N, C-alpha and C positions, 0 to 999 in steps of 0.2 A: 724421865730418866731413859725409859726404854727407846724414847725416840732420837735421843743425844745419838746411843751408840747404833739405831739404825741408820741413821744419817752417816754417821763416822764408818760404817762397816759398806754401805754403799757407793760413797764417795772411795774410798780406800779402792775395791773393787772394783769400778768402773775404768777407774785411772788405771790400774795393773792391766786390767783386759785390754783397754785403749793400746798401752804399751806392747803390749803380745804383739797383737793383730797388726797393729800398724810398724811397730820397728820390727820385731820378728818376722810375724808370718806374710806381710807383705815385701817384706826382705827391703825397707828403706834404710839400713842402715846401708845395704851394700848400694840401692840405686840411688840414696842422697836426696830427690827430692819428685814429688809427683804432683801436677798440678791438680786443682780438683774442682775450681773455680775463680779460674784467676783473673785478676789478682786480688780478689778479698780472700776465698781462703786456699792453701797450698801446704801441703804436709815436705816438709824441710829436715831432714835429719839433723840434729843437737845434741852435743855432748854439755851438759853445764855444769862445771865444775867449780863455779863460785857463788853467786847468789844474783838477784837480777841484773840483766843489762850488761852481762859479762864483768861485773864488780869480784873481785880475787880470782879472778879465771886462773890469772898464772902462780897463783900461792900455793906454798909447800903442801904435799900430800895431810900434814897434819891438819892441815884446813877442814879438810871434808871432815874430820871426827867431832874438831869442834863446833862446825854446824848441824851436827848429826844432833850433839850436845844441846847444844841450841834450841833446836826443833825440839826433842824431845822436852824440853824445858817450858816451851813455851805451848805445848799438847797441855803437859800437867795446870800449867799453869790456867789456861783458857777452861780446860776440864772440872778444874777446883771454882774458879769463879761461876761458870754458868750453874755450874749444880749447887752450889751454898747461895748465890742472893739472885739469879736470873733463872726461873725455873719454867717459864713464859714458852708453849709449844715453839711460835719462832724462837726465840732464844736458843732452846737446845739444839731444835732443826738447824740452824746457823752454824751453832758450836759444834757440833758433829760433822757439818761438810770443811769447817776448818779444820778440824782434827784427822776426817779422814784423808784430805788433800796432804797435812804436812806429813802423816806417817808413810802416805804412796812415795812420796819424796824423798825420807828418810829410808826407807827400805833401799830405792835407789842409789844412793849414796853408799848404802852399805855394801849391796852387791855387787856394785859396775863401778863403785867410785866417784860417780857423777850422776844427774840428774837426766833423764831420758826427755828430750823435749822432739816434739815433731810439729805443733800447728804454727802456720807463720802467716797472717792473717794484713793485706793492706787495703788501700782505699784512697781514693779522691787523687789520682798521682800524687800522691805519697806513698814511698816504698819503703816499708818497714822491715828493718834487717834481723829483730829479732824472733826468737823463736819462743816457745812455752808448751805446757802440758793440761791437758786436765785438770791433774791435781793441783794447777797452778788458779784453775778457773775456780774450784771448790775453796780454795784456801781465801781469794779476793773475793766472793760471794758472800763468804763463811762471817766474813770481819766487816762486809758492808752491814749484813742481814744484822749481826751485834750492835754497829753503830744504830742502826733505823730502828731496831724493834726491841731496843733499850726500855725494858717499864719503868725503869727510874725517873728517865727524861721523860715523861710523861704526868706521871707522878708530881714531878717540882711543877711544871706548867699550869697544870690542874689545881693546884690549891695556891 
Protein backbone atom coordinates (compact mmCIF):
# COMPACT_ATOMS: atom_id res chain seq x y z
CA UNK A 1 0.00 0.00 0.00
CA UNK A 2 2.83 2.33 0.87
CA UNK A 3 4.40 1.71 -2.55
CA UNK A 4 1.24 2.93 -4.30
CA UNK A 5 1.17 6.17 -2.34
CA UNK A 6 4.93 6.68 -2.73
CA UNK A 7 4.74 6.21 -6.53
CA UNK A 8 1.70 8.51 -6.75
CA UNK A 9 3.38 11.20 -4.64
CA UNK A 10 6.62 11.03 -6.62
CA UNK A 11 4.83 11.12 -10.01
CA UNK A 12 2.70 14.07 -8.88
CA UNK A 13 5.69 15.97 -7.45
CA UNK A 14 7.96 15.35 -10.45
CA UNK A 15 5.18 16.46 -12.81
CA UNK A 16 4.40 19.65 -10.91
CA UNK A 17 8.06 20.57 -10.33
CA UNK A 18 8.88 20.02 -14.01
CA UNK A 19 5.96 22.21 -15.08
CA UNK A 20 7.00 24.96 -12.70
CA UNK A 21 10.67 24.88 -13.68
CA UNK A 22 10.16 24.63 -17.45
CA UNK A 23 7.04 26.72 -17.97
CA UNK A 24 7.54 29.38 -15.31
CA UNK A 25 11.19 29.52 -14.20
CA UNK A 26 12.60 28.95 -17.70
CA UNK A 27 9.80 31.18 -19.03
CA UNK A 28 8.66 28.76 -21.73
CA UNK A 29 5.23 30.38 -21.53
CA UNK A 30 6.87 33.59 -22.79
CA UNK A 31 9.57 32.15 -25.06
CA UNK A 32 7.18 29.49 -26.50
CA UNK A 33 9.94 27.20 -27.80
CA UNK A 34 13.33 25.82 -26.72
CA UNK A 35 15.21 23.33 -28.88
CA UNK A 36 16.93 20.82 -26.62
CA UNK A 37 17.98 18.02 -28.96
CA UNK A 38 16.26 18.80 -32.25
CA UNK A 39 14.26 17.18 -33.73
CA UNK A 40 14.14 14.41 -31.13
CA UNK A 41 13.39 16.53 -28.05
CA UNK A 42 12.07 20.07 -27.98
CA UNK A 43 10.23 22.15 -25.43
CA UNK A 44 7.09 23.76 -26.85
CA UNK A 45 4.54 25.60 -24.73
CA UNK A 46 1.05 24.17 -24.91
CA UNK A 47 -2.27 24.64 -23.17
CA UNK A 48 -4.43 21.53 -23.44
CA UNK A 49 -8.03 22.47 -22.76
CA UNK A 50 -9.40 19.17 -24.04
CA UNK A 51 -8.09 15.65 -24.08
CA UNK A 52 -5.50 13.87 -26.24
CA UNK A 53 -4.63 15.25 -29.68
CA UNK A 54 -6.70 18.41 -29.27
CA UNK A 55 -10.04 16.59 -28.95
CA UNK A 56 -12.58 18.85 -27.18
CA UNK A 57 -10.16 21.79 -27.47
CA UNK A 58 -12.85 24.35 -28.32
CA UNK A 59 -15.44 22.98 -25.90
CA UNK A 60 -17.13 25.27 -23.34
CA UNK A 61 -15.53 25.83 -19.91
CA UNK A 62 -17.89 23.37 -18.26
CA UNK A 63 -15.95 20.64 -20.09
CA UNK A 64 -12.98 21.40 -17.84
CA UNK A 65 -15.00 20.47 -14.77
CA UNK A 66 -16.41 17.37 -16.45
CA UNK A 67 -12.85 16.27 -17.24
CA UNK A 68 -11.78 17.00 -13.64
CA UNK A 69 -14.69 14.91 -12.33
CA UNK A 70 -14.01 12.10 -14.78
CA UNK A 71 -10.30 12.06 -13.85
CA UNK A 72 -11.13 11.85 -10.15
CA UNK A 73 -13.51 8.97 -10.84
CA UNK A 74 -10.77 7.16 -12.78
CA UNK A 75 -8.31 7.75 -9.93
CA UNK A 76 -10.83 6.37 -7.40
CA UNK A 77 -11.55 3.38 -9.64
CA UNK A 78 -7.87 2.54 -10.14
CA UNK A 79 -7.17 2.99 -6.43
CA UNK A 80 -10.04 0.67 -5.49
CA UNK A 81 -9.17 -1.92 -8.15
CA UNK A 82 -5.46 -2.08 -7.34
CA UNK A 83 -5.92 -2.11 -3.57
CA UNK A 84 -8.76 -4.64 -3.64
CA UNK A 85 -7.49 -7.25 -6.07
CA UNK A 86 -3.93 -6.53 -7.19
CA UNK A 87 -1.49 -6.01 -4.39
CA UNK A 88 1.68 -7.11 -6.17
CA UNK A 89 4.48 -4.53 -5.95
CA UNK A 90 4.52 -3.87 -9.72
CA UNK A 91 0.75 -3.37 -9.79
CA UNK A 92 0.89 -1.01 -6.81
CA UNK A 93 3.74 0.96 -8.40
CA UNK A 94 1.97 1.12 -11.78
CA UNK A 95 -1.29 2.21 -10.16
CA UNK A 96 0.59 4.88 -8.23
CA UNK A 97 2.18 6.27 -11.42
CA UNK A 98 -1.20 6.48 -13.12
CA UNK A 99 -2.86 8.11 -10.10
CA UNK A 100 -0.05 10.63 -9.54
CA UNK A 101 -0.01 11.64 -13.21
CA UNK A 102 -3.78 11.97 -13.37
CA UNK A 103 -3.85 14.14 -10.24
CA UNK A 104 -1.07 16.33 -11.66
CA UNK A 105 -3.21 17.07 -14.71
CA UNK A 106 -6.29 17.57 -12.51
CA UNK A 107 -4.44 20.22 -10.48
CA UNK A 108 -3.50 22.02 -13.71
CA UNK A 109 -7.13 22.07 -14.86
CA UNK A 110 -8.28 23.42 -11.49
CA UNK A 111 -5.57 26.11 -11.25
CA UNK A 112 -5.13 27.19 -14.89
CA UNK A 113 -8.24 25.90 -16.64
CA UNK A 114 -6.07 23.73 -18.89
CA UNK A 115 -3.23 21.23 -18.68
CA UNK A 116 0.28 22.65 -19.13
CA UNK A 117 2.18 20.74 -21.81
CA UNK A 118 5.78 21.30 -22.84
CA UNK A 119 7.40 18.19 -24.34
CA UNK A 120 7.56 17.66 -28.10
CA UNK A 121 9.31 14.72 -29.73
CA UNK A 122 9.79 14.00 -33.41
CA UNK A 123 11.85 11.45 -35.24
CA UNK A 124 12.83 10.02 -38.55
CA UNK A 125 11.55 12.85 -40.74
CA UNK A 126 8.08 12.82 -39.16
CA UNK A 127 7.21 16.08 -37.41
CA UNK A 128 4.99 15.58 -34.37
CA UNK A 129 2.79 18.65 -33.82
CA UNK A 130 1.57 17.52 -30.39
CA UNK A 131 2.96 18.36 -26.95
CA UNK A 132 2.61 16.47 -23.70
CA UNK A 133 3.95 16.55 -20.14
CA UNK A 134 5.46 14.17 -17.60
CA UNK A 135 2.04 13.46 -16.06
CA UNK A 136 1.02 12.02 -19.44
CA UNK A 137 4.15 9.84 -19.40
CA UNK A 138 3.31 8.59 -15.91
CA UNK A 139 -0.32 7.90 -16.88
CA UNK A 140 0.78 5.94 -19.95
CA UNK A 141 3.50 4.01 -18.09
CA UNK A 142 1.10 3.25 -15.24
CA UNK A 143 -1.62 2.00 -17.58
CA UNK A 144 0.85 -0.21 -19.47
CA UNK A 145 2.18 -1.53 -16.16
CA UNK A 146 -1.33 -2.36 -14.94
CA UNK A 147 -1.88 -4.38 -18.12
CA UNK A 148 1.51 -6.11 -18.26
CA UNK A 149 1.88 -6.93 -14.58
CA UNK A 150 -1.67 -8.13 -13.91
CA UNK A 151 -1.20 -11.20 -11.73
CA UNK A 152 -4.57 -12.66 -12.76
CA UNK A 153 -3.43 -13.06 -16.35
CA UNK A 154 -0.43 -15.18 -15.30
CA UNK A 155 -2.57 -17.27 -12.93
CA UNK A 156 -5.04 -18.10 -15.74
CA UNK A 157 -2.22 -19.12 -18.11
CA UNK A 158 -0.60 -21.31 -15.45
CA UNK A 159 -3.76 -23.31 -14.74
